[in-house]
C-alpha positions in Angstrom: -9.4 61.6 -23.2 -10.5 64.2 -26.0 -14.2 64.1 -26.9 -14.7 65.8 -30.2 -16.7 65.8 -33.4 -15.4 63.4 -36.0 -13.2 64.5 -39.0 -12.4 62.9 -42.2 -9.3 62.0 -41.0 -11.1 59.3 -39.0 -13.1 57.6 -41.7 -10.8 54.6 -41.5 -10.7 54.3 -37.7 -14.6 54.5 -37.5 -15.2 52.0 -40.5 -13.0 49.4 -38.7 -14.8 50.0 -35.4 -18.4 49.6 -37.3 -16.8 46.2 -38.5 -15.9 45.0 -35.3 -19.0 46.1 -33.4 -21.0 44.1 -36.2 -18.9 41.1 -36.0 -18.7 41.2 -32.0 -22.8 40.9 -32.0 -22.7 38.0 -35.1 -23.0 35.3 -32.7 -24.6 32.9 -35.2 -22.0 33.6 -37.8 -24.0 35.2 -40.5 -21.3 37.7 -41.2 -18.6 35.3 -42.1 -18.5 35.6 -45.7 -18.9 39.4 -45.9 -16.1 41.6 -47.6 -14.3 44.1 -45.8 -13.2 46.0 -48.8 -17.1 45.8 -50.2 -18.0 47.2 -46.8 -15.2 49.9 -46.5 -16.1 51.2 -50.0 -20.1 51.7 -48.8 -19.2 52.8 -45.4 -16.5 55.2 -46.7 -18.9 57.2 -48.8 -21.6 57.0 -45.9 -19.2 58.5 -43.6 -17.8 61.3 -45.7 -21.4 62.4 -46.4 -22.6 62.3 -42.6 -19.4 64.0 -41.8 -19.7 66.7 -44.6 -23.3 67.1 -43.8 -26.0 68.3 -41.7 -28.1 65.2 -41.1 -25.5 63.2 -39.1 -23.3 64.0 -36.1 -20.8 61.8 -35.1 -19.2 62.2 -31.6 -15.7 60.3 -30.8 -13.9 59.9 -27.8 -10.2 59.8 -28.5 -7.1 58.5 -26.4 -3.4 58.9 -27.8 -4.9 59.5 -31.4 -7.1 56.4 -31.3 -10.7 56.5 -31.3 -11.9 54.5 -28.4 -15.8 54.9 -28.3 -18.0 57.0 -30.5 -21.8 57.7 -30.8 -23.9 58.8 -34.2 -26.8 61.1 -34.0 -29.2 61.7 -36.8 -31.1 64.8 -37.2 -35.1 64.0 -37.8 -37.1 67.0 -39.1 -40.6 67.3 -38.0 -43.3 68.4 -40.0 -44.2 71.8 -38.3 -47.8 71.9 -36.6 -49.8 75.0 -36.1 -49.8 76.7 -32.8 -46.2 75.3 -31.6 -42.6 75.4 -32.2 -41.7 72.1 -34.1 -38.0 71.0 -33.0 -36.4 68.1 -34.6 -35.7 64.9 -32.6 -32.6 62.7 -32.7 -31.9 59.1 -33.6 -28.8 57.7 -31.4 -27.2 54.9 -32.9 -23.7 52.9 -33.3 -23.1 53.7 -29.8 -20.3 51.6 -29.0 -16.7 51.6 -27.0 -13.8 49.3 -28.0 -13.6 46.3 -25.6 -10.4 47.3 -23.9 -12.0 50.7 -22.7 -15.4 49.5 -21.5 -16.0 49.8 -17.9 -14.0 52.8 -17.4 -16.5 55.4 -17.9 -15.5 56.5 -21.3 -19.0 55.7 -22.7 -20.7 57.6 -20.1 -18.7 60.7 -20.2 -19.2 60.5 -24.1 -23.0 60.3 -23.8 -23.0 63.0 -21.0 -21.7 65.5 -23.6 -23.9 64.1 -26.2 -26.7 64.7 -24.2 -25.8 68.2 -23.0 -25.5 69.0 -26.8 -28.7 67.4 -27.6 -30.3 70.3 -24.7 -28.5 73.0 -26.4 -29.7 71.9 -29.8 -33.2 71.9 -28.6 -34.2 68.6 -30.0 -37.2 67.6 -28.8 -36.1 64.2 -27.7 -33.9 61.4 -28.5 -34.6 57.7 -29.5 -32.4 54.9 -29.4 -33.1 50.7 -29.7 -30.7 49.5 -27.4 -29.7 46.1 -27.2 -30.3 43.7 -24.4 -26.7 44.7 -23.2 -27.0 48.2 -23.5 -30.4 48.8 -21.5 -28.6 49.4 -18.1 -25.8 51.9 -19.9 -28.9 54.1 -21.0 -30.7 53.8 -17.8 -27.3 55.0 -15.9 -27.5 57.9 -18.3 -31.0 59.0 -17.6 -32.8 57.1 -20.7 -36.3 56.1 -19.9 -38.3 52.9 -21.8 -41.3 54.5 -23.8 -44.2 52.6 -25.4 -42.4 50.6 -28.4 -42.8 52.1 -31.8 -44.7 50.3 -34.4 -42.9 48.6 -37.2 -43.6 48.0 -41.0 -41.5 46.0 -42.9 -42.6 45.7 -47.0 -42.5 42.2 -48.2 
């Protein structure tokens, strides 16, 4: 298994994994009318910009030239504050391992490397909103519940 940063050559695999991830969690069938080509176009642009930019870092686990797991990290800059060093924090999202590769420690190995990298980057903390199924995965990998953030949804 190779753990590395995503490259432009990975975009089609990452798009397909995002599609599969979304449909795997679509228990009420809301997504059945979605068009893959429309999604591919939108996601391709996002991933190309993310891979070429400085705001996103996408980590992948690869086995035999196939991506089997990934973690997306968004860098969130904080407004500087007098009297202290202001380090950015990280938003972790789109954490996914293909079904056939779950339960083999791949996701834990991937998040372990990402956690080490986060420390090297001096990010202040990482925030993730796990699904109910993901809570135990994060707990096993040293993540802790925090006070719930507040949300605003414009009408």
